[in-house]
C-alpha positions in Angstrom: 0.0 0.0 0.0 1.3 3.4 -0.9 2.1 5.7 2.0 2.9 9.3 2.2 4.7 10.8 5.2 4.8 14.6 5.4 7.3 16.6 7.5 8.8 20.0 8.0 6.0 22.0 9.3 6.1 24.3 12.3 5.4 27.7 13.7 6.8 30.6 11.7 6.4 34.3 11.7 4.8 36.2 8.8 7.3 36.6 6.1 9.2 33.5 7.1 10.0 30.4 5.2 9.6 26.6 5.6 10.5 23.6 3.5 8.1 20.7 3.6 9.0 17.2 2.6 6.9 14.2 1.6 8.3 10.7 1.5 6.5 8.1 -0.5 6.8 4.4 0.0 5.0 1.2 -1.2 5.0 2.0 -4.9 7.3 1.5 -7.9 5.3 3.9 -10.0 6.2 7.1 -8.1 7.9 8.7 -11.1 4.7 8.2 -13.2 2.6 10.2 -10.7 1.8 13.8 -11.0 2.6 14.7 -7.4 0.9 17.6 -5.6 0.7 19.4 -2.3 -2.7 20.2 -0.8 -3.7 22.0 2.4 -6.6 22.1 4.7 -7.3 25.0 7.0 -9.6 24.7 10.0 -13.3 24.7 8.9 -12.3 24.7 5.2 -12.1 22.1 2.5 -8.8 20.6 1.3 -7.4 22.6 -1.6 -4.7 22.1 -4.2 -1.5 24.2 -3.6 0.8 23.0 -6.3 1.4 20.1 -8.7 4.4 18.7 -10.6 4.6 15.9 -13.1 8.0 14.1 -13.6 10.0 16.2 -16.0 7.1 18.6 -16.4 6.1 22.1 -15.6 4.8 22.9 -12.1 1.4 24.5 -11.6 0.4 26.6 -8.6 -2.7 27.9 -7.1 -3.0 31.7 -7.5 -2.7 32.3 -3.8 0.9 30.8 -3.7 2.3 31.9 -7.1 5.6 33.5 -6.7 6.0 32.4 -3.1 6.0 28.6 -3.1 8.1 26.2 -5.2 7.4 22.5 -5.6 10.1 20.0 -6.5 10.7 16.3 -6.5 13.4 13.7 -6.4 12.1 10.5 -8.1 15.1 8.5 -7.1 14.4 9.2 -3.4 10.6 9.2 -3.9 10.4 12.6 -2.4 8.4 15.7 -3.0 9.2 19.1 -1.5 7.5 22.4 -1.1 9.6 25.5 -0.4 7.4 28.1 1.1 8.6 31.7 1.3 6.9 35.0 2.3 4.5 33.0 4.4 1.2 34.7 5.4 -1.1 34.0 8.3 -3.7 32.7 5.8 -1.2 30.0 4.8 -1.9 28.3 8.2 -3.1 24.8 7.5 -2.3 21.2 7.6 -0.3 20.3 4.4 -0.6 17.0 2.6 1.0 15.4 -0.4 -0.8 13.0 -2.8 -1.3 12.4 -6.5 -2.2 15.4 -8.5 -4.4 13.5 -11.0 -6.6 10.5 -11.0 -7.8 8.8 -7.9 -6.2 9.8 -4.6 -4.1 7.4 -2.7 -4.2 7.0 1.0 -3.7 10.3 2.8 -0.9 10.8 5.3 -1.2 12.6 8.5 0.0 15.8 7.1 2.2 18.4 8.6 0.9 21.5 10.5 2.1 24.9 9.3 1.2 27.8 11.5 2.0 31.4 10.5 1.7 33.7 13.4 3.5 36.5 15.2 
C-alpha cells in the first residue's frame, strides 16, 4: 500500500520560510505520478496548492504563485514544497498526494502555523 509521510511544518512568523518534505513508499510507480501538495485550514475544504509531473512544468494555485516552489526527487521518492513569504492565511495542515486520478491514502500531514 502506498504511504505518504509529510514533515517539515512548524510555527513561523509572517514573512518567514519553511520547506516541507513528503516521503512516498510502497510503490514502484512514483515517477509516473503527478505529485501535488494540498492544504486544509480549520473549517475549510482541502485545496490544491501545487502540482508537478515528472519532467514537467509545475502548476500553482494563484494564492501561492511567486512564493511557493514544488520540486521532486524521483530516485528518493520525495516531493518538496519550499514556502517563502508566508502569510497567516497559509496556516493549514499540508498533505501530499497524487495530483491527477484517484487519490491514494492520505498521510497525517504536517501542520504549518504562521503567526507573530
